[in-house]
C-alpha positions as CSV (number, residue, x, y, z in Angstrom):
1,X,33.8,75.7,157.9
2,X,31.1,75.7,160.7
3,X,33.8,76.9,163.2
4,X,34.8,79.7,160.7
5,X,31.2,81.0,160.4
6,X,30.8,80.8,164.2
7,X,33.8,83.1,164.7
8,X,32.8,85.5,161.9
9,X,29.4,85.9,163.4
10,X,31.1,86.7,166.7
11,X,33.2,89.4,165.1
12,X,30.2,91.0,163.5
13,X,28.5,91.3,167.0
14,X,31.1,93.9,168.1
15,X,30.4,97.3,166.6
16,X,32.0,100.7,167.3
17,X,29.5,101.7,169.9
18,X,30.5,98.7,172.1
19,X,34.2,99.8,171.8
20,X,33.2,103.4,172.8
21,X,31.3,102.1,175.8
22,X,34.3,100.1,177.0
23,X,36.6,103.1,176.6
24,X,34.2,105.5,178.3
25,X,33.5,103.2,181.3
26,X,37.3,102.9,181.8
27,X,37.9,106.6,181.4
28,X,34.9,107.8,183.4
29,X,35.1,105.2,186.2
30,X,31.4,104.4,186.3
31,X,28.4,103.4,184.2
32,X,26.6,106.6,185.0
33,X,29.3,109.0,184.0
34,X,30.1,106.9,180.9
35,X,26.4,107.0,179.9
36,X,26.4,110.8,180.3
37,X,29.5,111.2,178.2
38,X,28.0,109.1,175.4
39,X,24.6,110.8,175.7
40,X,22.9,107.5,176.6
41,X,20.7,106.5,179.5
42,X,22.4,104.3,182.0
43,X,19.8,101.5,181.4
44,X,20.5,101.7,177.6
45,X,24.2,101.4,178.2
46,X,23.8,98.5,180.6
47,X,21.4,96.8,178.2
48,X,24.0,97.1,175.3
49,X,26.7,95.6,177.4
50,X,24.6,92.8,178.7
51,X,23.4,91.9,175.1
52,X,27.0,91.9,173.9
53,X,28.0,89.5,176.7
54,X,25.2,87.2,175.8
55,X,26.1,87.2,172.1
56,X,29.8,86.7,172.8
57,X,29.0,84.1,175.5
58,X,31.6,85.7,177.7
59,X,31.6,88.1,180.8
60,X,33.3,91.4,180.3
61,X,32.7,92.8,183.8
62,X,32.1,91.5,187.3
63,X,30.8,93.5,190.2
64,X,32.8,93.9,193.3
65,X,30.6,95.8,195.7
66,X,29.7,99.0,193.9
67,X,32.7,98.8,191.6
68,X,33.0,97.1,188.2
69,X,36.0,95.0,187.6
70,X,37.1,93.9,184.1
71,X,37.4,90.2,183.3
72,X,40.4,89.0,181.3
73,X,38.1,89.1,178.2
74,X,37.0,92.6,179.1
75,X,40.6,93.9,179.5
76,X,41.4,92.4,176.1
77,X,38.4,94.2,174.5
78,X,39.3,97.4,176.2
79,X,42.9,97.3,174.9
80,X,41.5,96.7,171.4
81,X,39.0,99.5,171.8
82,X,41.9,101.9,172.8
83,X,43.8,100.7,169.7
84,X,41.1,100.7,167.1
85,X,39.0,103.7,168.0
86,X,41.7,106.3,167.3
87,X,42.3,104.7,163.9
88,X,38.6,104.7,163.1
89,X,38.3,108.3,164.2
90,X,41.2,109.3,162.0
91,X,39.5,107.4,159.1
92,X,36.3,109.3,159.8
93,X,38.2,112.6,159.6
94,X,39.9,111.5,156.4
95,X,36.6,110.6,154.7
96,X,35.1,113.9,155.9
97,X,38.0,115.7,154.3
98,X,37.5,113.8,151.0
99,X,33.8,114.6,151.1
100,X,34.5,118.3,151.6
101,X,37.3,118.3,149.0
102,X,40.0,119.1,151.6
103,X,42.0,115.9,150.9
104,X,42.9,114.1,147.7
105,X,45.3,114.2,144.8
106,X,45.7,116.4,141.7
107,X,47.3,114.8,138.7
108,X,48.6,117.3,136.2
109,X,49.8,116.2,132.7
110,X,52.2,118.3,130.8
111,X,52.2,118.8,127.0
112,X,54.7,121.6,127.1
113,X,58.4,121.5,128.1
114,X,58.8,125.1,129.2
115,X,55.3,125.1,130.9
116,X,56.8,123.3,133.8
117,X,58.5,126.4,135.1
118,X,55.2,128.4,134.8
119,X,53.4,125.6,136.6
120,X,55.7,125.9,139.6
121,X,54.5,129.5,140.2
122,X,50.9,128.2,140.4
123,X,51.6,125.1,142.5
124,X,53.3,126.9,145.4
125,X,50.3,128.9,146.5
126,X,48.0,126.0,145.7
127,X,49.9,123.7,148.1
128,X,49.7,126.3,150.8
129,X,45.9,126.7,150.3
130,X,45.2,122.9,150.2
131,X,47.6,121.2,152.6
132,X,45.7,117.9,152.4
133,X,46.0,117.6,148.6
134,X,48.9,115.9,146.9
135,X,50.1,117.2,143.5
136,X,51.6,114.8,141.0
137,X,53.0,116.2,137.7
138,X,53.2,113.7,134.8
139,X,55.4,114.7,131.9
140,X,55.3,111.3,130.0
141,X,52.0,112.5,128.4
142,X,53.8,114.8,126.0
143,X,51.4,115.4,123.1
144,X,49.3,112.4,124.2
145,X,47.5,114.2,127.0
146,X,44.0,114.1,125.6
147,X,43.9,110.4,125.9
148,X,45.3,110.6,129.4
149,X,42.5,113.1,130.4
150,X,39.7,110.9,128.9
151,X,41.2,107.8,130.6
152,X,41.3,109.5,134.0
153,X,45.1,109.2,134.2
154,X,45.3,112.9,134.8
155,X,42.9,115.6,136.1
156,X,44.3,118.6,134.4
157,X,46.2,118.9,131.0
158,X,48.6,121.8,130.6
159,X,49.0,122.5,126.9
160,X,49.6,125.4,124.5
161,X,47.7,123.6,121.8
162,X,44.1,122.8,122.9
163,X,42.1,120.3,120.8
164,X,38.4,120.8,120.6
165,X,36.8,117.6,122.0
166,X,33.3,116.9,123.4
167,X,33.5,116.4,127.2
168,X,36.7,118.6,127.7
169,X,36.9,122.3,128.5
170,X,40.0,124.4,127.9
171,X,40.8,127.5,130.0
172,X,43.3,130.0,128.6
173,X,45.5,131.0,131.5
174,X,48.7,132.7,130.4
175,X,49.4,134.7,127.2
176,X,53.0,134.7,125.9
177,X,54.9,135.2,122.7
178,X,57.2,132.7,121.0
179,X,60.4,134.3,120.0
180,X,63.7,133.4,118.3
181,X,66.7,133.3,120.6
182,X,70.0,134.2,119.0
183,X,73.5,135.1,120.2
184,X,74.2,138.8,120.6
185,X,76.9,138.3,118.0
186,X,74.6,136.6,115.5
187,X,73.8,138.4,112.2
188,X,70.1,138.5,113.3
189,X,70.7,140.0,116.7
190,X,70.0,143.6,115.6
191,X,66.7,142.8,113.7
192,X,63.4,143.7,115.3
193,X,61.7,140.9,113.5
194,X,62.6,138.3,110.9
195,X,61.0,136.5,107.9
196,X,61.0,132.7,107.6
197,X,63.8,132.6,105.0
198,X,66.2,134.2,107.6
199,X,66.5,130.7,109.1
200,X,67.4,128.9,105.9
201,X,71.1,128.9,106.9
202,X,70.7,128.4,110.6
203,X,70.8,125.4,112.9
204,X,67.5,125.4,114.9
205,X,67.4,123.9,118.4
206,X,64.0,122.8,119.7
207,X,62.6,120.4,122.4
208,X,62.2,116.8,121.3
209,X,58.8,117.3,119.8
210,X,57.5,116.4,116.3
211,X,57.8,119.4,114.0
212,X,54.1,119.2,113.3
213,X,53.5,120.3,116.9
214,X,56.2,123.0,117.0
215,X,54.9,126.6,116.7
216,X,58.0,127.7,114.8
217,X,57.2,125.2,112.1
218,X,53.4,125.3,112.0
219,X,53.0,129.1,112.4
220,X,56.2,130.5,110.9
221,X,58.4,128.2,108.7
222,X,55.8,126.1,106.9
223,X,53.5,129.0,106.0
224,X,56.6,130.7,104.6
225,X,57.6,127.4,102.8
226,X,61.0,127.5,104.5
227,X,63.2,125.1,106.5
228,X,66.2,125.7,108.7
229,X,69.5,124.3,107.5
230,X,69.5,121.8,110.3
231,X,67.1,120.9,113.1
232,X,68.5,119.5,116.3
233,X,66.6,118.5,119.5
234,X,67.7,119.4,123.0
235,X,65.8,118.4,126.1
236,X,67.3,120.8,128.6
237,X,66.5,124.5,128.3
238,X,69.7,125.5,130.0
239,X,71.8,123.6,127.5
240,X,69.8,125.0,124.6
241,X,70.6,128.5,125.7
242,X,74.2,127.8,126.2
243,X,74.5,126.5,122.7
244,X,72.8,129.6,121.3
245,X,75.1,131.8,123.3
246,X,78.1,129.9,121.8
247,X,76.7,130.7,118.3
248,X,76.1,127.1,117.5
249,X,72.5,127.8,116.4
250,X,69.2,129.5,117.3
251,X,66.2,128.4,119.3
252,X,62.5,129.2,119.6
253,X,61.2,129.7,123.1
254,X,58.6,131.6,125.1
255,X,59.8,135.2,125.7
256,X,58.9,134.9,129.4
257,X,61.1,131.8,129.8
258,X,64.1,133.5,128.1
259,X,63.8,136.5,130.3
260,X,63.7,134.3,133.3
261,X,66.7,132.2,132.4
262,X,69.0,134.4,130.3
263,X,71.2,135.4,133.3
264,X,74.6,136.5,132.1
265,X,74.4,134.7,128.7
266,X,75.1,136.7,125.6
267,X,71.8,136.1,124.0
268,X,68.9,138.3,122.7
269,X,65.4,137.7,121.2
270,X,63.9,138.5,117.8
271,X,60.2,138.5,116.9
272,X,59.0,135.8,114.5
273,X,57.4,137.8,111.7
274,X,56.2,141.3,111.9
275,X,53.2,140.4,114.1
276,X,54.9,137.8,116.1
277,X,53.7,134.3,117.2
278,X,51.4,134.6,120.1
279,X,50.2,131.7,122.3
280,X,48.3,130.9,125.4
281,X,48.9,128.2,128.0
282,X,45.6,126.3,128.4
283,X,44.4,124.1,131.2
284,X,42.1,121.3,130.0
285,X,39.7,119.5,132.3
286,X,36.8,117.1,131.9
287,X,33.6,119.0,131.9
288,X,32.2,117.5,135.1
289,X,35.5,117.8,137.0
290,X,35.5,121.5,137.8
291,X,32.1,121.5,139.5
292,X,32.6,118.1,141.2
293,X,36.1,118.7,142.5
294,X,36.7,121.9,144.6
295,X,40.5,121.8,144.4
296,X,40.5,121.5,140.7
297,X,38.2,124.6,140.6
298,X,40.6,126.3,143.0
299,X,43.7,125.4,140.8
300,X,42.0,126.8,137.7
301,X,41.1,130.0,139.5
302,X,44.7,130.5,140.7
303,X,46.0,129.8,137.2
304,X,43.6,132.3,135.6
């Protein structure tokens, strides 16, 4: 144990300035030029080296005429200085980036299946603006995102259904309309809008989300005291649209998503009710996060 403490004390005697002195003397070729490079007086540099040798109980240099020659211990310390200093300098730069908000990670939780495609349009310019920031999208927080936000598992929550909670702010970023997607050959295809009872004989496709969190139920069917003939869940939007085009059923999706993905499919959209069902994508953040984290503030500004 005594020997252990002896060596630990020796390790603590060497600090970064000693390593820089060793590197500069080797690079500059003399104590005078090394001292000038380090903005020290020659006497201060010599004193620092002499004190280190005394503390380590080993000689690092020997004089040969006017020249300094490294001892075996000195060569070893120089090699370590050349290895360690670039790593420490990179660490300094990294910590400075963190302090200035130029480096870090942004964890985004999704409470909305189709919102992922919208998110991609925001992420691309953000990544170009913040090359030192990693973005991680977490979709396992579907409709449990508030807990993830409060537990610091995510930094931003993407949701169409913000919940008022102390400590969290929601920013509306993108307005859209939820519409019914039907086959062009469906009996509803020529309607401008439909009433809830129009779905009583239809198979309704939705994402795998509880009906209590689905807009077509909460804002359309339940107020009209109606239910579809059958409700089936489909995770992939592409498959959902294929099934609708094949006249297997109907689906409720954001209008912008349908327009983006319809391609050559024989589908069309119908408004839900005479006024339609209108929504916003919201971004939720902890109240202190926007002011404390510059790239969170930047992401919110881009999304708005």
